[in-house]
N, C-alpha and C positions, 0 to 999 in steps of 0.2 A: 504493500500500500504506500504510494508516494504522497507527496504534499498535495494539497488542493490545486487543481488546474483551473485557470481562469480564461474565459473566452469573451471577447466582445465581437458580436456579429452585427456589423454595421451595413445596412442596406441604404446606400446614399439616396436621399430624396424620396424614400419609400412611402412616407405619409402623404395624405392627400385630403381634398375636400369631397363631400358627397357629390356623386356625378349622376346627372339626370338619366343618361343613357344606361346606367346600371340600376335604375329604379331607386336612386338616392343612396346607393352604396358606394364605398371607396374600393380602390384596388386591393387594399389589405383585407377588406371584408369579403371580396369576391374570390381571392386567391385560395386554392386548395393548399393548405400548409399544415398537414397533420402533426408534424414533429414540433413546430413552434406552438401550435394550439395545445398540444399535450403539456408543454412546459407552462403555458399560461394557466392551465387548470391547477398546477401545483406551485405556482410562483407568485411573485409580488409584481403588481402592475401599478403604473402611475404616469404622471406627465412631468416633463422636465423642460426647462427653457435653456436651450444650448446657445442661442444668439443673444448676447447682452443688448439692452436698449441702446440705440445710437450707433450700433455696429451693423455693417451690411451682412446679410445672411449668406455669405459665401461658404463653400465647402471647407475653406481654410479655417475660418473662425469656428464653424460648428464642429469640425473634427478635432481641433485643439481642445475644445470643451469636452468632447467625448473621450479624448485621451487623457483627461485629467489635468489640463492646463487652463488657467484663467486667461482668456484671450485679451481681456482688458489690461493685463499686465505684460503679456509676452508677444502679442501680435504686432509685427512691424511691416506688414505688407506681404503680398503674394510672391513677388520677385525673389526675395532671399530664399524662400522655401524651395523654389524651383532651382535656384542656383546650387544650393546644397545637394539637391537630388541628382544634378548632372555632374557632381563630383568636385565642385569648386570649394576650396577651403576658404571660408570668409573670416577675416579678423574683425574685431569689434568696431574698427573705424572704417571698414569697407562699406561702400554702398552698391547694392546690386540694382541694375535696371533691366526691365524687359526690353529686348531688342528684336522687334518684329522685322521680318523682311516683307516689304509691302510693294504693291504696284501703284505708282503714281502716273498721271497723264503726262504728256510730253511738252507742255508749254515751256518756253525758254526760262522764265522766272520761276524759281522754286515756289514762291508764295501763290502763284497763279495756278498751280497744279491742283488736280482733284484726286481724292483717295478712291482709286478704282477698285482695289482689292487688298484688304488687310492681311490676306494669307498668301498672296502671290499664287493663286490657283492651287492652294494646298501643296506647295512645292515639296519635292521629295527631300528627305533628310540628307541624302548623299549630295544632291545638287547644292542644297543650302550650306552644307559644311564647306564646300569649295568657295562659295561667295563670302561666308563669314571669315574664312582664312584670308581672303583678299582684302576685306575691310580691316582685319587685324593688322595685316602687313602694312597697310597704308597709314593707319592711325595709332598703332600701339605706342604708348610712352611708358615712363616709369609709373605713371598714375593710372592710366586707362588701358584696359585689356578687354578683348572680346572672346567669347567662348561659344562654340556651336552647341545647339540643343537638338530639338526634334522638329521636323518640318519647318514652319515659318517662325518658330519661337526660340529665340536665342538670348544670350545674356551679355551685358557689359558690366564690368566691375570698375568702379572708380575709387581708388584708395583715398581715404579722407575726403570723399565727395560730399556734395550738398544734398539735403533732403528737404521735403516740403515745397516741391517745385510746381505743383499743380499741372502735371503733364496729362495730356488727353489720350485715352486708349484709342488706337486706330479703328477698332471695330465699332466705336461710337460715331464715327464720322464718314461712314461709307457714302460714296457718291457726292460728298461735299467738297468745296474748295478748301484747301488746308490753311489758307491765309490766317483766319482768326483763331486757329487751334495750334499755331506754331509755338514751340517753347520760348519763354522769355529768357531762359538762361543762354548766354551767348555761346558757351562751349558746346552745349547739347545741340543748339540750332546749327552751329558751324559743322559739327560731325554729320548731322543729317543731310545738310546741303551738299557737302563734299562727297558723301557716300554715293550720291546720284551719279557723280562724274566717274567714280570708281566702278560702279555696277552696270551702268546702262549698256555699255558695249562689251561687257565680259562675255567670253565664249559660252558660258553656261546659259546666259540670257539670250544670246544670239540664237543658240540652238532651240531654246524654248519658243522664241518668236517664230522661228522657222516651222515649228510644230503646231503653231496656232495657240500657244499657251501664254499666260500672262508672265512678263518678265519681273523678276524680283529686283526692281531698279533703285530702291532706296531702303535705308534702315529707318525705323521709327522707334524712338526711345520713350519709355513711360514706366509707371508702376514702381518707382524706386523704393528701396527700404534697406534698413541695416539688419545685421544678423539677429534672428529672433531670440528673445530671452527665455528659451526653453531649457529647463534644468534636466539633468540626466534622469530618466525614468526610474532606473534601479535605485539611485540615491534617494529619489523623492518617495518612492512607494515600496522599496525593499523587495521587489520581485523582478525577475529577468523577463523581458518582453520581446516578442517578435511582431513585425508588421507585414501583412500580405495585402498588396494593392497594385493595380495597374497604373495608378495615377501619380505623376511626378510630385504633385503637391503633398500627397499623403506620405509618400516615401521620404520627402524632405523633412516632414515633421518627425518621422521615425528616426532619421539619421541625426537630426539635432538632439533628439532625446536619447541618443546612444542605444537605440533598440536594434535588433537584428532585422534587416530588411530582406525579405525572401522573394526572389524572382520566380514567378510561375510561368512556364512556357505556355504561350497562347492566351495569356491574360491581357485583355484589350481595353477594358473600360466600357464596353457596351454589351449588348445582349448575346453576341456570339463569343463572349469570353469563356475561358476554361473554368467553369464553376467546379467541376469534379476535381481538377488539379488543385484549385485553391483549398478545397476541403481536405484533400490528401496531404498537402503541404502543411496545413494547420495541425493535423493529427501528428505528423512526423515531428514537427518542431516541439510539440508538447511532450511527446514520448522520448525525444532526445534530450530532455532536461530543461527546456524553457518553462517558466511558470505561467506565462500569459501569452495569448495570441490575439492580435487585433486584426480581424478579417474585414477588409473594406471592399464592397462591391458597388461599382459605379452604375451598373446597368439600369436600375429603376430611375435614377436621376436623368440619365440620357434619354430614356423613354419619355419622361415627364417633359423635358425640353422640346422633344419632337411631337408632343401631343399624341404619343403612340400608346393608346389605352391597353390594347391586347398585349403589347410588348411589356408594359409595366406589370400587368397581372402575372404574365408568364415569368418575368425575371424574379418576382417574389416566390413563385412556385419552385423555380430552379434553385434558389437559395435554400429553401426548405428541403428539397428532395436530394440535391447533390452536395450540399455543404453540411447543413445542420444534422440531417439524419445520419449519414455515414460517420461524421465526426464524433457524435455522441455515442453511437454504437461502438466505434473503435475504442473510445475511452472506457466505456463500460466493460468491454471485452478484456481490456488491460487492467481492470480492477481499479481505475482511477476515479476519485471523487472530483466533481467539477462544479463550478459556478459559471453560469452563462448569462450575459446581458445582451438582449436583442433590442435594437433601436435603429431608427434613421438618424442622420445628423440634423436634417431640417426637412420640412415638406417641400416637394416640387410639384405643385398641383397641375394636373393635366389642363385645367381650364385656363391657366394663365402662363403655362410653359416657362415659369421661372421660379427661383427660390423665394420662400417667405420665411419670416422669423417666428411664426407661431410655435408654441410649445409642442413637443412631440411625445408620443407614447413610448414608454420603455417597459421591458419585461425582464425581471431578474429571477432566475431559478437556481436553487442550490440542490445538488443531487443528494446531499446528506441531510437536508432539512426541508423537504417539500411541505407546502402549506395548502390548506383548502382556500383557494382564492375566491371561489364563488363565481368565477367567470369561465366561459367555455372556450373563448378564442382571444387572440391578440389582435386588437384593432384600435383605431383612434378613440372609438366610443368606450370600449372596455377600459382603456387606459385612463380616460377621464372619469369613468364611473366610480372609481375607488376613492376619489377625493384626495389621493396622495399627490403632492405637487412639490417639485424641487425647483426653486427659483434660480439656483446657480448650477448650470449644467456640469461644470468641472468637478463638483462634489460627488457626482455619481461614481467616479472611479474609486474613491475612498470607500464608498458604500459597498461596491462590488467586492473590494479587497478586505472589507471589514476593518478598515483602519481607524474607525471611530465608533 
């Protein structure tokens, strides 16, 4: 008999509002999820607020809460979390910037150009890496360095750089003239303008234009932030944790927290992800000696953004069938006691296709101390019906680990 094993099963964006097409039900109410519902009958249910008032309901903020960190104390922006996940060691005085490769129209004056495509036609990672290397070769100094990431999303690090610059995300200004959205900071503006000269005739872009694709003809800098103030998970909570996710952002939090980040082949962040592989990796890491595993599945959130109702219901069913069921069966077979927390990070309602900061339902089940919950299933309604409410989402981790 080993120590208690801890599981956080996080279905990103899984909660929703009642949907007319489902007769007023939610995807959680419609989904067939016998394993999770069995836990609900013997577990504790309640509601928890993962997004503090005044903060945007991003997956970054909400997952920090779910991982036991107070976002009001440690959140510094999205860019540094992504920087860490692509392997950049940030010092406390470094500032990370999101560096998108974008397609601008071809007017001679930079300010007259239009934001044609914030993703350069979802440029491939291999093409993008060549372009970012060209930008780095042209502009690298002792202070400023560029790092390739995935597709159109890259990173610039500025040692002892400025923060609070009010930079505009390129996806907010599609089809608009860039003039009134240009950065006020002269260094940033100069880098963006000069990047057009470096990129517009680059062989990679000439080949893209010849194939009828959008050229990645400029960088666009935004979303700056310093290294997040995330303490080491093991020091904070006294347990060794692993993170399983397909999403850079979540991996970045795990790396900052000193957790073991496990790569699963075929993990994509959408509904064709390798659910089964995630469940198997979770069981393996727990049986190999880790105390806690944080399993993050992006699929329900992606389906929410696309307004894909069937996909959202199906992704919840797959979490139940291919992750929760086999994982718990495996632990029981190995004679391990476990505590499992099932929750979304925030709702992503189908009706509005974006995140909201409403409280979310949680379910906590302990294999060594089941309780008569009085509810039959895990849903938004049953979570609210118990009257249990946690106003600070980050306190849920201590509750799971019995630290208080």
